[in-house]
N, C-alpha and C positions, 0 to 999 in steps of 0.2 A: 328557515334553513338557508335559502338562497341568499338572503340578506347577510347572514353571518359569513358566508363564503366571500361575497363581494367586499364586505368590510375587512375581512382578514387577509385576503389574497395579496394585496400590495405589501403588507407587513411581512407575511410569510415568505414571499418571493425575495425580499431583501436579504433573507438568510441563505439564499442559494449561493451567493458569492462566498459567504463564510464557510458553508459546507464544502464547496469545490476547492476553496483555499486549504481547508484541512486535508482533503484527499490529495491534492497536488503536493503539499509539503510532506505528507506521510509517505506517499508513493516515491517521491524523490529521495527522502531520507532512507527509506528501505532499500532503494537501489544503490545509493552511495555506500551504505554499510554492507548490504547483502553481497555485492559482487566481490569485494576483497575477501570476505569471509568464505565465500564459495571457493575462491582460488586457494585460500589457506587450507580449507578442508581437503582439497584434492592434492595440492602440491606442497603443503606446509610440513613442518617437522612434527613429531609425535605430540609434544606438549601443546603445540598450537592447535592441532586437530581436536584434542581433548577439550581445550578451553572454548573453542568455537562450538563444539557439540554441546557443551554445558550451557552456553549462552542460548543456543537454539532451543534446547530443552526447557530452559526457564521461561523464555518469552512465548513459546508455543503453549506452555502449560498453564499460564496465568490468564484468567478471564480478562477481557478488555476493561471492565469496570474496576476490578481489583487493581490492575496495573495503573489505571488512570488515577485512582485514589492514592496509590503509593507515591506517584510522582507529585500529585497536587498537595497532599497533606503531610508527606513524610520526607521524600528525597529533596525536593527544592527548598522547603523550609529549613531542613538540616544544613543545606549548603549555603543558606542565607541569601538565596537568589530570589529576587522579586520578578517573576515571569508571569505574563498574562495567561489566563486560562486557555486562550486560543492556542498559544504556542506550546503549552503543556500538553494539550490534547493532541496536537500535531506530532510532538516528540513521542508521546506514549504510543500512539497508533503507528508511527513510523518505525519505532524500534521493534514493535511486535511484528509488523509487516516484514522487517528485515530478516527475521528468523525464517519466515516462510519463503522469502525471496532467495535466501541463502540456499535452501534446499532445491528450489527451482533451478537456479544456475548451476548448482553442484551436479544435479542430474543431467543438465545439458552438456556440461563439460565432460562428464564421464561417458556420455553417449558418443563422443567423438573418438574414443579409443586412444591408445598410447601411440599409435602410428603417426598421428599429427605432430606430436611433440618430438618424436624421434626423427621425423623427416626435417622438421625445422632446425633441430640441433645439428643434424648432419650437413645442413647448408651453412653452418657457422653462426647461427643465432644463439644468443644467450637464452637462458631459461625465461628471464623476464621479457625479452624481446619476443620470444615465441608465444608466450601467454598473451601479451598485449596485441601483437599483430596477426597471429594465426588462430589461437584458441578462442579468445573472447569474441571476435567478430562472428565466428561461426556459432559459438555457444549462444550468443544473444539472439541470433536468428532462430535457432531451435527453441529457445526458451520463451520467445515472444508470446505465443498463445497462452502458455501457463502464466507468464508474468502479467499479461493483460487482465487475467481473471482477478488480480489483486485490486483492480479498480472497483468493481461492484462490491467486493468484500469490504474495502475501506469506506466506500460510500455508505453502506448500511451500518458499518461499525461507527461511523462518525456521529450517529445519533446518540450514542452513549455520552457524548461530551455535554449534553444538556445537564448532566449530573454535577458538573463544576461550573455551570453558568455560561458556557459558550453560546453565543447568540446565533445558533444554526437553525435549520428548518424546524426541527422538533421543538426546540426551546421556544421559538416564536409561536408555534402552533399551540403549545401548552399555555402560553400567556394569553392568547386569544380565546382559548377555551374558558379560562377563568373570567374573562371579560364578557363573553357572549353567552356562556352556559349552553353552548351547542357543540358538544364533543364530536358527534358522528360526522357532520359535514366537514368540520375542520380537520380532523384526523384523516378523513378520506381524501381531502385536498392534499395534505402532506404526503400521503401514500402515493397519490398520482404524480406528484412532483418527483419523488424518489424514483418511480418507475420510468418517467421520462428522462431523468438524468442518467439512469442506468442504461437505458436503450441508446441514448445519444452517445454516451462515452464508449460503450462497446462497439457501436457502429464505427466510430472513429478508429478504435484500435484494430478492428477487423479490416478496415481500409488500409491501414499501415501494413498489416500482415500480408494482404494481397499484393501490395507494392513490393515487398521484400521477398516474396515467395519465389523460389527457384524450383522448377520441376525436378522431382526425384530427390529433393533435399528438404529435410525438416519434417513438418507435421502434415503437409499436404495442403491442397487448395481449400479455400473457404468461399 
């Protein structure tokens, strides 16, 4: 058993970069898409709010694996795009995360109340200026604890990308199982790596939360 772990560990660890790359791209895509949609849900016109709500409903309602297969086997082939499994996985995970991030930021914006916007407009700011300079900086501070929870969710969700051949941690673990016929120690090793990545990432996010924390504002100390 120990020999199987020693033999497999370097190969499995090389998948950590792929896994973290998936998580980083998905988290970034979710942020880029989620913030504008959250603003649109709060301040947009009626048809825009309905369209965003439909998007959120669709992407929150589909399982990760189904969404992954839709992009890999249906959407990208129909569009005639030759995209690597890695980027397809990142896009699928990122768009699903954007639906959750939209709700996180929408809740943060609504928690500020209408007084912030009214005060900014009374000082001569346009609506866009008020959103950009007054609303979003405060909303992001409030949303940070909830937003950081997307990291462990995406980290664990990234393992489904083995289904389309992305060479992440679990894919490499599966390959070593077929080679060594030692599933228990290898899968235990994969689980331990995920736990360590989870702990390390959350520790980093919590450090950022403590840095931006203002007494009496937001979610409280950590």
